[in-house]
Each structure stands twice: as C-alpha cells, then as structure tokens.
N, C-alpha and C positions, 0 to 999 in steps of 0.2 A: 365613301365618296370624298370626304375631307382629306384622307391620306393620299388618294389618287390626285386630287387637285394640287395639293402641296408638292407632291413629287414632280408633276409636270411643270409647275411654275418654277420651282427652285432648281431642277436638274436639266430643264430644257436647254438652257443657254450654256451648259457646261459640257455638252457632248462635243466630240471632235468635229472639225470642219467638214470632213468627208461625209459625215452623216447628215449634213444640212443641205437643203435645197435652195433654189433661187426663187425670186418673186418676179415672174414675167408678167407682161400685160394681160395675156389671156387668163392667167391664174387669178388676177385681181379684178377681172371683169366677168361678164356672163359667158359661160362655156357649157359644154355638155355635162359637166359634173354637177351643175346646179340641180337638175332633176333628181339625181341620186342623193344629193345633200338634203333636199326637201323630204325625200322618203326616210332617210335616217333620222332627221330631226322629228318628223312625224312619229316615227317609231318610239323615240325617246319620251314623247309626251302622251302617247296613247294609253289610256287607262280606263276606257269606257267599259271594258268587260269586267272590271273590278268594282264598278260604281255601286252595284247593289250590295256587295260584300262590305264595302267601306261604309255605306250608309247604315247597314244593319249592325256594324260594330260600334257605332257611336253610343255613348251612354244615354243620351237623350236625342234620338234621331229625329231631327226636324230639317226642313229644307234650308232654313237660314244657317243652321250649324253645319250642314253638309256643304253649302256654298262657301262658308268661311274656311273650312278645312281644305276644300278644293282650291280656292284662290291662293291661300298661303302655301300649300304644298307645291302647286304649279309654279308660283313665283320663285320659291327657293330652288326648285329644279332648274328653272330657266337661268337663274344667276349662276348656278354651279356649272351647268353645261356650257354656257357662254364663256365663263372664265377659263374652263379647261380647253375649250375649242380654240379660243384666241391665243392662249399660251402655247398650245401645241403647234398651231399654224405659224405663229411668229417665230418659233424656234426652228421648225423644219421645212417650212415653205412648200415647194413642189414635191418634196419627199415625204410629206405627212401621210402616214398609213391610216387605213380605216380604223384600226385600234392604235391610238397614238403611243401606247406603251410598247408596241413592237418597234418603235423608232429608236428606243434606247438600247444600249449594249447590255448583255446579260450579266455583266459584272457589277452593275450599280446596285448597292444594297437597298437604298431607299426605293428605287423603282421596283426591285424585286418584292419589297414589302407591299408596294402598291399593286403589283400583280397578284399577290396573295389576297389582298383586300378585294380586288376585283373578282377573283375566283370565289371568295366567300360570299360576295354579293350575288353572283350568279347562282351559287348553291342555295342561298336563302330565297331567291326569287323563283326558282324552278318549282317548288311545291305549290306556290300561289297560282302560277300559270297552269300547272298541271291540274290543280283543283278545278279551275274554271273550265278547262278543256274537257275534263272528265264529266263534269256536270252537264255540259252542252251535249256531249255524245250520249250520255244516259237519257237525258230528256228527249233527244231526237229519235234515238233508235229503240228505247224502252220506256215510252211515256207512261204506260199504264201498268207497269210491272213493279212488284214490290222489291225492296232492297235485297240484292243478292251478293253475299260476301265473295263468292268466286268471281262473279263478273266485276265487282269492285276491284278485286286484287289484280285480275288480268288486264283491265283497262289501265290501271295505275302503272303496272309493270311495263306494259307496252309503250306508254307515253314516255316514261323515264328512260327506258332502253333506247328508244328512237332518238331522244334528245342527246343522250350520252354518245351514241354511235355517230351522230352528226358532228358533235363537238370533237370527237377523236379524229375525224376525217379532215378537219380544217384547223389550221394554226392561226388564222386571222379571222376574228369574229366580224370584221368589217364587211366581208362578203355576206355573212348571214344578216347583218343589220340592213344592208342594201336590199337584199331579196325580200325580207319581211317588211321593210319600210315601203318597198314598191308595191306590195300586194295587200297584206292585211292592214297595215298602218294607214295607207291611203284610203282604203275602203272604209275603215272605221272612223277616220278623221274627217274626210272630205266628201264621201259619197253616200254612205248609209244614213247619217243624221239628216242631211237636207232632203233625201228621198223620203224619209219618214215624215218630215215636216210637210212636204208636198202632198203626201198621201193623207195626212190627218187634218190639214188646214184647208180652208176655202180659198179660192183663187183671189189674189190681191197683188198689189205692187211688191209685197214682201216675197213673192215667188221669184222675182228676178235675182236677188242675191243667192237664193237657194239653188236656182238653176245654174248660175255662174259658178257656185262652189262645186256642183256635181261635174260640170264640164272641166273645171280645173283639176279636180281629183282624177277623172278618167285620163286626162292628158298626162298628168304626172305619173300615174300608174303605168300607162302604156310605155312611155319613153324610158322611165327609170328601170322598168322590168327588162326591156330589150337591152339596155346598156349594161345592167348588172349580169344578165345571163351571158351576153357577149364577152364581158370581162372575164368571167369564169372559164369559158371555153377557149379564150384566146391566151390563157396562161397568166391571167392577172393575179392580183394578190388574193390569198385565201384558197387557191386551188390545191396546193400541195404543201407538205411540210418538209423543211430542211433540218434534219437531225444532226448534221455535221457540226 
C-alpha cells in the first residue's frame, strides 16, 4: 500500500496534459457517481466476515484488545485510502479511473512497481477471502458431515478458478469494486448489522438509527447496482481489454 500511495502522489502530476481531466461543477458536487463511490468505499472497509478469524488470532483474545486492533487498523486504512483517493482525483479529475493506476502510462517504472505491489496484495488477499467463503459453503451445505479432503480440494479449486477467470475477463478492477460494493459490501456494512440489532434488542428509541441505516443501505444498494450494471452493458470501463 505504501508503494502505491507514493507512486500516485509523486507521479500523478507528472503525467502528460492529455491524460488529465477537468474539474466541472457536477464533478465537485453531488451526482450519480456518489452512490457508486459509497459502494466502493464500503467495500474497502468491510471486514466483518474476517472478524472471528482476527479475534481468534490474537495472543490474548479479549474484546478490549480486539477493539484496539480494529480501531487502529481501520484508522490507518482510512488515512491511506483518503490520501491515495485525493491524490488521484486532484491529478486526473474527470478522467480518474476506478483503478487509478490505469490512468498512468505503461512506461512509468514506479507505477509499474506499484502495479506489481497491487497484484501481490491481491494475491495475498485471495486466500483469506477464499478461506472465509469456503467455510461458509461448508457449514451451510455440509453442516453435520466430517471433514472430506476431496470436497475441501474441489471447493477451494472452484473458488480460485472462478476468481482467476473473472480477473482475466476484466482489465479494470474498478468495475468489480463497484459491483461488490453495491451488493455484498452494502449488505454487510449497512443492512445486516442493524437488522441483527433490531432482531435481538427490545423496541426503543435506538431502533430509529438502525432503521435509518437499513433504509440507507437498501437505497445505496439498489441505485449503485443499477448504475454499475448499466455502466458495464453500455461499454463503460472494465468491460473489455485493449491489448494493443
């Protein structure tokens, strides 16, 4: 992440003028891209599915230590994402791509190093996400069955092959971020937690913020999903690869 941030900050203002966009009034105010941005930001901070794994990996797992780790890691992530997002937006304006590294020419060595770091980050993240998905599938479809090596192998292989196939079909992960942010990220961040609270708690004034959060999440999910799918079918970024 540090390599990517340094590359975007230091190289963003060195790109040719034709690669830069403008800063129009709709771009600097509320527009239809706000909902997609909320989905992408939510996706960047969604880690609910890894909470039990992180809690269990602590040397002394307590709620106070878990809260400390959560707050520090989330704050560091927020600062890193905000720094990279602002640097990319100020450099490219209206031409900022979903994956800001795609705004840079392929001949920039530092940006190519950042692309390599980004790929290694995705490579190291995939096993963790695959583990969670595999555990959920196993517990849901085979709740009372003993561990099966063949089932374990085929589930893992299927998940990895599906992820690799999708990555080979798209050259811009911005489209993937928008789709996942519009669906799973919104559900995990804004819909399911307050619904659990409403189901487990007694009726009180605290229900109002929970209901408002659910309504907000459903609205963001619906609007951003429609915009993301429409963007793909209309030939937007991420639909096809240009190998020339």
